[in-house]
C-alpha positions as CSV (number, residue, x, y, z in Angstrom):
1,M,-26.4,5.7,-18.6
2,A,-28.5,2.6,-18.1
3,N,-25.6,0.5,-17.0
4,Y,-24.3,3.2,-14.7
5,E,-27.7,3.3,-13.1
6,R,-27.5,-0.4,-12.7
7,I,-24.2,-0.1,-10.9
8,V,-25.6,2.5,-8.5
9,K,-28.7,0.4,-7.9
10,S,-26.7,-2.7,-7.3
11,I,-24.6,-1.1,-4.6
12,E,-27.5,0.7,-3.0
13,E,-29.4,-2.7,-2.8
14,E,-26.4,-4.1,-1.0
15,N,-25.7,-1.1,1.3
16,E,-26.6,-2.9,4.5
17,N,-24.6,-6.0,3.8
18,L,-21.5,-4.0,2.6
19,I,-21.5,-1.7,5.6
20,K,-22.0,-4.7,7.9
21,M,-18.9,-6.4,6.5
22,A,-16.8,-3.2,6.7
23,R,-17.9,-2.7,10.3
24,E,-17.2,-6.3,11.3
25,I,-13.7,-6.0,9.8
26,H,-13.2,-2.7,11.7
27,N,-14.3,-4.3,15.0
28,N,-12.1,-7.3,14.5
29,P,-8.7,-5.8,13.5
30,E,-6.1,-8.3,12.2
31,T,-2.5,-7.6,11.5
32,G,-0.8,-8.6,8.2
33,R,-1.0,-12.2,7.2
34,N,-3.4,-12.9,10.0
35,E,-6.6,-11.5,8.4
36,F,-8.6,-14.7,8.5
37,I,-11.9,-13.2,9.7
38,A,-11.8,-10.5,7.0
39,V,-11.0,-13.0,4.2
40,D,-13.7,-15.4,5.4
41,L,-16.3,-12.7,5.4
42,I,-15.4,-11.3,2.0
43,T,-14.9,-14.6,0.2
44,K,-18.2,-16.1,1.5
45,Y,-20.1,-13.0,0.4
46,L,-18.5,-13.0,-3.1
47,E,-19.1,-16.7,-3.4
48,S,-22.8,-16.0,-2.7
49,K,-22.7,-13.5,-5.6
50,G,-21.5,-16.1,-8.1
51,F,-17.8,-15.3,-8.0
52,K,-15.3,-18.1,-8.4
53,I,-13.1,-18.0,-5.3
54,F,-9.4,-18.9,-5.3
55,R,-8.0,-18.8,-1.7
56,G,-4.3,-18.7,-0.8
57,V,-3.3,-17.2,-4.1
58,G,0.5,-17.0,-4.5
59,G,0.9,-19.2,-1.4
60,L,-0.2,-16.5,1.0
61,K,-2.7,-17.8,3.6
62,T,-4.8,-14.7,3.6
63,S,-4.8,-13.8,0.0
64,F,-7.5,-14.6,-2.5
65,M,-8.8,-13.9,-6.0
66,A,-12.6,-13.8,-6.7
67,S,-13.4,-13.7,-10.4
68,K,-16.3,-13.5,-12.8
69,G,-16.3,-13.7,-16.6
70,E,-14.2,-16.0,-18.8
71,E,-12.9,-13.6,-21.6
72,G,-12.5,-10.0,-22.5
73,Y,-10.8,-7.0,-20.9
74,H,-9.8,-7.9,-17.3
75,V,-10.4,-5.3,-14.6
76,G,-9.0,-5.9,-11.1
77,F,-10.0,-4.3,-7.8
78,C,-7.4,-4.6,-5.0
79,A,-8.7,-5.2,-1.5
80,E,-6.6,-4.5,1.6
81,Y,-7.8,-5.6,5.0
82,D,-4.9,-5.7,7.4
83,A,-4.9,-3.5,10.5
84,L,-2.1,-1.7,12.4
85,P,-0.8,-3.2,15.6
86,E,-2.6,-1.8,18.7
87,I,-4.3,1.0,16.7
88,G,-6.5,-1.2,14.6
89,H,-7.9,0.2,11.3
90,G,-6.1,3.5,11.6
91,C,-5.5,3.4,7.8
92,G,-9.1,2.5,6.8
93,H,-8.4,-0.8,5.2
94,N,-11.9,-2.0,6.2
95,L,-13.2,0.7,3.8
96,I,-10.7,-0.2,1.1
97,A,-11.6,-3.8,1.1
98,I,-15.4,-3.3,0.9
99,A,-15.2,-0.5,-1.7
100,S,-13.4,-3.0,-4.0
101,V,-15.9,-5.7,-3.2
102,A,-18.8,-3.3,-4.0
103,A,-17.1,-2.3,-7.2
104,G,-16.6,-5.9,-8.3
105,V,-20.1,-7.1,-7.6
106,A,-21.7,-4.0,-9.2
107,L,-19.6,-4.1,-12.3
108,A,-20.2,-7.9,-12.8
109,S,-24.0,-7.1,-12.6
110,A,-23.7,-4.3,-15.1
111,I,-21.8,-6.3,-17.8
112,E,-23.6,-9.6,-17.4
113,N,-23.9,-11.5,-20.7
114,Q,-21.2,-9.4,-22.4
115,P,-17.4,-9.9,-22.7
116,G,-15.4,-8.7,-19.7
117,R,-13.7,-10.1,-16.7
118,I,-13.8,-8.8,-13.2
119,S,-11.5,-9.9,-10.3
120,I,-11.3,-8.8,-6.7
121,I,-7.8,-9.5,-5.5
122,G,-7.3,-9.9,-1.8
123,T,-3.9,-8.4,-1.0
124,P,-2.8,-9.0,2.6
125,D,-0.2,-7.3,4.8
126,E,0.1,-3.9,3.1
127,E,1.3,-2.2,6.3
128,E,4.4,-4.2,7.0
129,H,5.7,-6.4,4.3
130,G,3.5,-5.5,1.3
131,G,1.6,-8.6,0.2
132,K,1.3,-7.1,-3.3
133,V,5.0,-7.5,-3.7
134,D,4.7,-11.3,-3.4
135,L,1.6,-11.4,-5.6
136,V,3.4,-9.3,-8.4
137,R,6.4,-11.6,-8.3
138,L,4.2,-14.7,-8.6
139,G,2.4,-13.3,-11.7
140,V,-1.0,-12.7,-10.1
141,F,-1.4,-9.4,-11.9
142,D,0.1,-10.4,-15.2
143,D,-3.3,-10.9,-16.9
144,I,-5.0,-8.0,-15.3
145,D,-5.6,-5.2,-17.9
146,A,-6.3,-2.4,-15.4
147,A,-6.0,-2.4,-11.6
148,M,-7.5,0.1,-9.2
149,M,-8.4,0.7,-5.5
150,F,-9.2,3.7,-3.4
151,H,-7.7,4.9,-0.1
152,P,-9.5,6.9,2.6
153,D,-7.8,10.2,3.7
154,C,-8.6,13.7,4.7
155,A,-7.5,15.1,1.4
156,T,-8.6,14.1,-2.1
157,R,-6.1,13.4,-4.8
158,I,-6.8,11.4,-7.9
159,H,-3.2,11.0,-9.3
160,I,-1.0,9.7,-6.6
161,D,2.8,9.8,-6.4
162,S,4.6,7.6,-4.0
163,L,8.2,7.1,-2.9
164,A,10.2,4.1,-3.8
165,C,11.3,2.5,-0.6
166,R,14.0,0.1,0.7
167,D,14.2,-1.5,4.1
168,Y,17.7,-2.1,5.6
169,K,19.0,-3.5,8.8
170,F,22.5,-2.7,10.1
171,I,24.0,-4.9,12.8
172,F,27.3,-3.8,14.4
173,H,29.5,-6.4,16.1
174,G,32.0,-5.1,18.7
175,K,33.6,-6.5,21.9
176,N,32.4,-6.6,25.5
177,A,34.4,-5.1,28.3
178,H,33.8,-3.7,31.7
179,A,32.6,-0.1,31.0
180,S,34.5,1.3,34.0
181,S,37.4,-1.0,34.8
182,E,38.7,-1.8,31.3
183,P,36.8,0.2,28.7
184,W,39.9,0.2,26.5
185,E,39.5,-3.6,26.0
186,G,36.1,-3.1,24.3
187,R,34.8,-2.0,20.9
188,N,31.6,-0.2,21.4
189,A,28.9,-1.3,19.0
190,L,26.5,1.3,20.5
191,D,28.9,4.1,19.5
192,A,28.8,2.7,16.0
193,V,25.0,2.8,15.7
194,I,24.8,6.3,17.2
195,Q,27.5,7.5,14.8
196,T,25.5,6.0,11.9
197,F,22.6,8.2,12.9
198,N,24.9,11.2,13.1
199,N,26.4,10.5,9.7
200,I,22.9,10.2,8.1
201,N,21.8,13.4,9.7
202,A,24.8,15.2,8.1
203,L,23.9,13.6,4.8
204,R,20.4,14.9,4.7
205,Q,21.5,18.4,3.6
206,H,22.8,17.0,0.4
207,L,19.8,14.9,-0.7
208,K,17.2,15.9,-3.2
209,D,13.6,16.8,-2.2
210,N,11.2,14.0,-1.4
211,T,14.1,11.9,0.0
212,R,13.3,10.3,3.3
213,I,15.5,8.4,5.7
214,H,14.1,7.3,9.1
215,G,15.3,4.6,11.5
216,I,15.1,3.1,15.0
217,I,17.6,1.3,17.2
218,T,16.3,-2.2,17.8
219,E,19.2,-3.4,19.9
220,G,21.3,-1.0,22.0
221,G,23.1,-3.2,24.6
222,V,21.9,-5.1,27.7
223,A,23.7,-3.5,30.7
224,V,24.9,0.0,31.3
225,N,28.2,-1.1,32.8
226,V,29.1,-3.4,29.9
227,I,30.5,-2.1,26.6
228,P,27.9,-3.4,24.1
229,D,29.2,-6.0,21.7
230,R,26.1,-6.0,19.4
231,T,23.7,-3.4,18.4
232,A,21.2,-3.1,15.5
233,A,19.2,-0.4,13.7
234,N,16.5,-0.6,11.1
235,F,16.2,2.1,8.4
236,L,13.6,2.9,5.7
237,I,15.2,4.8,2.8
238,R,12.8,6.5,0.3
239,A,13.1,8.5,-2.9
240,S,10.9,9.7,-5.7
241,N,12.3,7.2,-8.2
242,S,14.1,3.9,-8.1
243,E,17.3,5.1,-9.8
244,Y,18.0,7.9,-7.4
245,L,17.0,5.6,-4.5
246,K,20.0,3.4,-5.5
247,E,22.3,6.4,-5.0
248,V,20.8,7.2,-1.6
249,V,21.0,3.6,-0.4
250,E,24.7,3.5,-1.2
251,K,25.3,6.8,0.7
252,V,23.4,5.5,3.7
253,I,25.3,2.2,3.7
254,N,28.6,4.3,3.6
255,C,27.4,6.2,6.6
256,A,27.2,2.8,8.5
257,R,30.5,1.6,7.0
258,S,32.4,4.7,8.2
259,A,30.9,4.4,11.6
260,A,32.1,0.8,11.8
261,I,35.6,1.9,10.8
262,A,35.7,4.7,13.3
263,T,34.6,2.5,16.2
264,G,36.6,-0.7,15.2
265,T,33.4,-2.7,14.9
266,D,32.2,-5.0,12.1
267,L,29.1,-4.2,10.1
268,E,26.5,-6.6,8.8
269,V,24.0,-5.3,6.3
270,S,20.8,-7.0,5.3
271,E,18.0,-5.8,3.0
272,S,14.3,-6.7,3.3
273,D,12.8,-8.8,0.5
274,Y,10.0,-6.3,0.1
275,P,11.1,-3.3,-1.8
276,Y,8.3,-0.8,-2.7
277,E,8.4,0.8,-6.2
278,A,7.3,4.4,-6.9
279,M,3.7,4.6,-8.0
280,L,3.0,5.1,-11.7
281,S,-0.5,6.5,-11.6
282,N,-2.1,6.0,-15.0
283,K,-3.3,9.4,-16.1
284,V,-6.0,8.2,-18.6
285,L,-7.4,5.7,-16.2
286,G,-7.3,8.3,-13.4
287,D,-9.0,10.9,-15.4
288,T,-11.7,8.4,-16.2
289,F,-12.1,7.6,-12.5
290,A,-12.4,11.4,-11.7
291,A,-15.2,11.8,-14.2
292,S,-16.9,8.7,-12.8
293,L,-16.5,10.0,-9.2
294,D,-18.6,13.1,-10.2
295,E,-21.2,10.8,-11.7
296,A,-21.3,8.7,-8.5
297,G,-22.1,11.9,-6.5
298,Y,-18.9,12.4,-4.4
299,S,-19.2,15.7,-2.7
300,V,-16.7,16.0,0.2
301,E,-14.7,19.3,-0.1
302,S,-11.0,18.7,0.5
303,K,-9.1,21.7,1.8
304,H,-6.0,19.8,3.1
305,D,-2.7,18.8,1.6
306,V,-0.7,15.8,2.7
307,G,2.8,14.4,2.3
308,I,4.0,11.5,0.3
309,G,4.6,7.9,1.4
310,S,5.3,4.5,0.0
311,I,2.8,1.9,-1.1
312,D,3.0,-1.6,-2.5
313,M,0.5,-0.6,-5.2
314,G,3.5,1.0,-6.8
315,N,4.8,-2.5,-7.6
316,V,1.5,-3.4,-9.2
317,S,1.7,-0.2,-11.3
318,R,4.9,-1.6,-13.0
319,V,3.1,-4.6,-14.4
320,T,-0.4,-3.2,-15.3
321,P,-2.1,0.2,-15.6
322,S,-3.1,1.2,-12.1
323,I,-4.7,4.0,-10.0
324,Y,-4.7,4.6,-6.3
325,P,-6.9,7.7,-5.7
326,M,-7.2,9.2,-2.2
327,L,-10.7,10.3,-1.1
328,A,-11.4,12.6,1.9
329,L,-13.8,11.1,4.4
330,T,-14.3,14.5,6.0
331,D,-13.3,18.2,5.6
332,E,-11.6,18.1,9.0
333,W,-8.0,17.1,9.5
334,V,-7.5,13.7,11.1
335,P,-4.0,12.2,10.8
336,R,-3.9,8.6,9.5
337,H,-2.3,5.8,11.6
338,T,-3.9,7.1,14.7
339,F,-6.8,6.0,17.0
340,E,-8.7,9.1,15.9
341,F,-8.6,8.0,12.2
342,A,-9.5,4.5,13.2
343,S,-12.6,5.9,14.9
344,L,-13.4,7.9,11.8
345,C,-13.4,4.8,9.7
346,D,-16.3,3.4,11.6
347,T,-18.8,6.3,10.9
348,E,-21.7,6.7,8.6
349,Q,-19.8,9.4,6.6
350,A,-16.9,7.0,6.1
351,Y,-19.2,4.2,4.9
352,E,-20.9,6.7,2.5
353,V,-17.5,7.6,0.9
354,M,-16.6,3.9,0.8
355,L,-19.8,3.1,-1.2
356,T,-19.4,6.1,-3.4
357,A,-15.8,5.0,-4.2
358,G,-17.1,1.5,-5.1
359,K,-19.7,3.1,-7.5
360,A,-17.0,5.3,-9.1
361,M,-14.6,2.3,-9.6
362,A,-17.4,0.2,-11.1
363,I,-18.4,3.0,-13.4
364,T,-14.8,3.4,-14.4
365,G,-14.5,-0.3,-15.1
366,Q,-17.7,-0.2,-17.2
367,K,-16.4,2.6,-19.3
368,V,-13.1,0.9,-20.0
369,I,-14.6,-2.5,-20.8
370,N,-16.9,-0.9,-23.3
371,D,-14.4,1.4,-25.1
372,R,-11.6,-0.1,-27.1
373,E,-10.1,3.3,-27.9
374,L,-10.0,4.1,-24.1
375,Q,-8.3,0.7,-23.5
376,K,-5.7,1.6,-26.1
377,K,-5.0,5.0,-24.6
378,I,-4.6,3.5,-21.1
379,K,-2.1,1.0,-22.5
380,E,-0.2,3.7,-24.3
381,D,0.1,5.8,-21.2
382,F,1.3,2.8,-19.2
383,L,4.0,2.0,-21.8
384,N,5.1,5.6,-21.9
385,Q,5.4,5.7,-18.1
386,L,7.5,2.6,-18.1
387,D,9.7,4.0,-20.8
388,Q,10.2,7.3,-18.8
389,A,11.0,5.3,-15.7
390,G,13.7,3.4,-17.6
391,E,11.9,0.0,-17.4
């Protein structure tokens, strides 16, 4: 227990500095790939704690890796710090970032002069494009032996599922005509995009549970008396696993194809370069975190249940054992991605949960670094999950 006490003491000694950073990030919200204030705050602090700082990891201007230790089991803590447009930190990324900072600094203090490597990985732009997708592709996580982060919520869940997600854009090309004088001369691209939505709505009845399709019309014409010759719609398509998602994607594209045929328009399909994979939450690592959370003194009673979304941590979980526990900030229900949740993430109770999450992650890292048998079990669970996922 001596090292665990050292972790707790380390974070408690830094309470004021950690909360100050989290509050400053909250008060200066920055959207994805523009998080310069947050990155500057965090990296300067970690540098003062003896971490080697690598800025712009993977070619992303607002990514970083801060590391300590030259050899041994490598534990990574993911820090998110981007905000939502207009709403600000309505997803609590100011808390996520500093919980990982606290965990990394405390764990480094606890394992000083013994084998073990600790890294805090700054992962920008989770809300829109998923900075972790880029970092995974560029091999940033390849030598991380276990990765973890926490996410604030109004429900507590240790083992998180997420939906694999693909982002598509449909553009329909038609022909302009006067909408009153010669409508027969036109080919209505707006009819095509509306019919696509209708086709997808008819498709929903025949999809498996936990399948989600949601879209918006981004271009719908420019004048009410002109047959639109170009329209566009963006869709997010989600499913509980990547294989079934492929089937759903093909069905959705067929909905757009048939709409184009029916309206005599031409369809252009493009996919985002940032697919999100379903999360493979490592059970052994998650169970270790749950026990550490008790030891860290977490006490918020969670009486709520929440739905399922998509996260770029799912991509990380395909290359290294990973966890993404959700911890309730309050026993009241406050929906995420709202101004109300943003306000909640700048309260004493939120900062208390943030620091407790940092303690629990650091204790988890300490247990894993010191236990070869536990390392083996974590790796076995990871390989079994990949095998079951067909990877």
